Structures are given as C-alpha cells and as structure tokens.
N, C-alpha and C positions, 0 to 999 in steps of 0.2 A: 315756657319760656318766662320770665321773670322780667318784667317792664317797670315795675315799681313799686316802692314801700313807704308805708307811714308807721310812724312810732307814736304811739299815744300810752298815757299811764291811765291806769284804772281802778281811781279812788272810788266808791259808791257816792261820795259826793258830789261829784262829777254831773252826775244826775240831778237835776233841780228840786224833785220831789223828795229826793232823800235828804238833800242840803235842807230843804224849806227856808227859814231865817238866813241860813247861812251860804244859801246860795249867791249872793254878788261877791263872796270872797272868790269864788272860784269862777267869775266870769271872763276873766282872761284867758284862761287854761283852757275853758269852754270853748271860747272863739277860736283857739288855736287849733284845739281838736278837729272841731267843724272844718275850717278852713284846711286842714291836712289833710282829713278824708274827702274832701270836695275835690283837692288836686289830684287826688288817688283816682278819682270816679271820671276825672278829665284826661288822664291818660288814657281812657278807653278799654278798660280791662274785659276780657270774656269770664274772669272768674276771680274772686278775690277768697284769700284762705285767711283766716285769721287767726292769728299766731299767739299763744299762752306759754304761761310756767307751770300748769297743774301737774301730774302724774304724766312722767315721760313716754312716750311715743303713743298719745291716743288720738282718734282721729275719729269725726263726726262730720255727717254730712250735712244737706241744709234743712234736713228737718229738726235739727237740733236746736233748742234756746233755752233760754235760763230765767229767772224769777229774783226780783229784789225784795221778795216778801220777808227776809230774815233782817233786812234793814226797813221794816214798819211800810213799805209800801208795795202797793198790788202792781207791781207793773210787771210785764213779761216782755223780753226779745228776744228776737230770731224765728225760729220755729215751734211747732208746738209741743216739744218734748221740753224737760226741766233737767237736762243733764251738765249742763253747760255749769264752770265754776264762776267766781266773781268776773275777772279778766277777762274770760271769753263773753259774757254775758255783757258787759261794758263795751267791748269790741261790737256786738252784735248790734245792740244798743246805739253804737253811733253809725253803724251802716242802716238802722231802720232810720234813726233822725235825720240821716240826710239822704234817705228815698231810693237806697239802693233796692233794687228788685232781682237784679241777675242771679247766677250763679254763686253760692259761698258755701264754703266748707271749714271745720273749726279743726285746729290740731295743735299739738302739745309736742309734734317731734317735726321732722323732715317733711317739708310739702313736695310732691309731686306735680311739677305745674300742668295745668289744663289749659293749651293754646296759651294767650295772652294773660298771665296769672300776677296780682297784686298781691302784695302783703300787707296786712293791717296787723303789726307787731304790737300786743298789748307790754308793757315793762314799765315797772316803778323804778325808783333810784332808790338811795337809802333812806331809812325811817329813824337815823338816828344827826341828824344835821347839828340840832342843837338841843337845850335843856327841855325847851317844852316837845320834843318829838317821843313818839310813841314809843323808840328805844332810847330815849336818854339822850346822851351826847357820844360821839366818839370821833378824836379829832382826824380819824382816816376817812371819814366820811366823804368829806368837801371833794377831797381829793379822787377818791374813788367815782364821784359824781363827774368830777371835772373830765378826768380821763375820758367817760364817756360821753359826754356831752359833746367835747374837742372831736371824738372819734364822729358821731353824728353829724357833725357841721362838715366835715373834711371828705366825707366818705370814705372814712377809713376802715376798711374790710379786716384786716388782721387784727386789728385790737379788738373790736368787737368779737372777733372770732376764736381768740384767745384770752377774756375775759376769767378773770378766778374768780368760780363758783363757791370756791370756800369762803374766800374772802367777803363775795358777797351775802353769801348767809350770815357769816358775823355782824355783818351792817344790816339785817336784814332786808336785802333787795331782794324782791323776788323777781329782778328784770334781766338778771344776767345771763340764764339757758336761753330764753326766747332772742336776745340780742348777739347771741352765739351762731344762734342759727341763722338770726339774719345776714352775718357777716359771712358764714361760709354760706351760703346760697349764692350771697351777691359776687362773692369771691368766684362763685363757680363761673356766675354769668362773665362776668369780667376774662376768664380765661378762653372765653369764647369771642372776646372781642369787644365786650359790652365797655361803656362807660359810664360813672356814675356822676349825675348833679346833684348838689345835696345842699339842703335848706334845713338850717335850727331855728324853728318857731319861736320855741318856747325854751325857759332853762331857768327854772327858779324853784325854793323848796317853800312853799306853804305848808305851815303847821310842823316846819321841820323835815318834810320828807321830800327828797329828790325826783323831781318830776321833769322830764324833757319832750316837746312835740318837733317831730321832724320829717322832712319828705326826702326822698331819695328816687330819683327818676334814672332809670336806665337807659341808655340809647345804643345803636351799633352805627 
C-alpha cells in the first residue's frame, strides 16, 4: 500500500559540500527538500522506495549506495555499494540527512509496496528555461514544467501518468519517467478508494533548470 510520496530534484549542488561557495544559492531548495522528506517520514512508513530515472526496470535493496566522488567530494550515501546513479544517490543522501534508518530500496521501475510504503521520487524538470541554462533556451520548456507543477499541486495523477517522454527528452528533462510512475502508482491507489492531499513546496528554475518539491499524502 502506497501511503505517501515526496518529489525532489537531484542536482549535485543540492549537497553543500559539492556546491561549496554557491551553497547559499540553493538554500531554499535544500530546506524544501528536507521539509518534504520529513513530512514523508511523519507518515510513519514501514518502507521507503527511492524512485529514479536511470535505465528502466532496475531494482536495488538497502545494501545499495552511491558516491559523489565524480563531483570532487568524498561523500557516500546509502548502503555499502556504489551502484546508484546521481538521482538515486541524492535520494539516499536525503534519507541519510534526515535520519531515516528504516527499510529502504531503490528502483527505476514499478514499485512493489511492502506494507505501508512511501515513495521518494527523484525528478528534475527541463534544463532549457533560459539562455543561461545547460541546454540553452527552448520556449516550450516553461510550459512543460508548468504542466508538471500544476499536476503536483493538484494531485493530478492522469497528467503525470501520461507525460510525454519524447518531449521531455528534447527539453533535457530526466524527470518524466519517474513522475509517470508516480502518476500510475497513485492512480492505482485511488482506484482502491484512496484520496490525495497535495502540497507543492517549491517551483523555481535556478540556473535555468526547473525544480519542484512536493508532497502527496494518500488517505482512505
């Protein structure tokens, strides 16, 4: 049973040790992510699945971990392994940072709930919001990000479940597939009688990249 979800982005600069002097530029985003994870933990889950957008349909248990050595920081998150990509590593780091010591796993595919399961969905928006963005400017980017932010704010599962992955790729957004999974998974819970309370905590585009932070709580 899925009881809650949090959505967070995964820029490496979210980690202060990576950002160094630029860390204050993302203080608001960092606080929003911490608040979202703390709200997730407050729902009293028995298990947390961190969902990312790497190669599809891969799964790792609590032993999996990741490192940020490629970003110049000797920082390890999660379990003893080193198999997690950036998105899942940042998810592991957020759980570690907020003192989650319970059951966890990592996935890039459909999650099999284990008891009261919460999802931590790692998803970046487009990277073409302005001329300073990594992918330069694309006039379609803001509208695509707005579609997602509106859906996150409203608990709109059909919109997320049907996001255009091809357009997302053109706009350099790696978040479409994990958000589609969030939409499908929570829609299945709604079909069983659940309702969603949604909160959008953050919706900005620092450095020309769209980031959202949100919480969904499912009740019956």
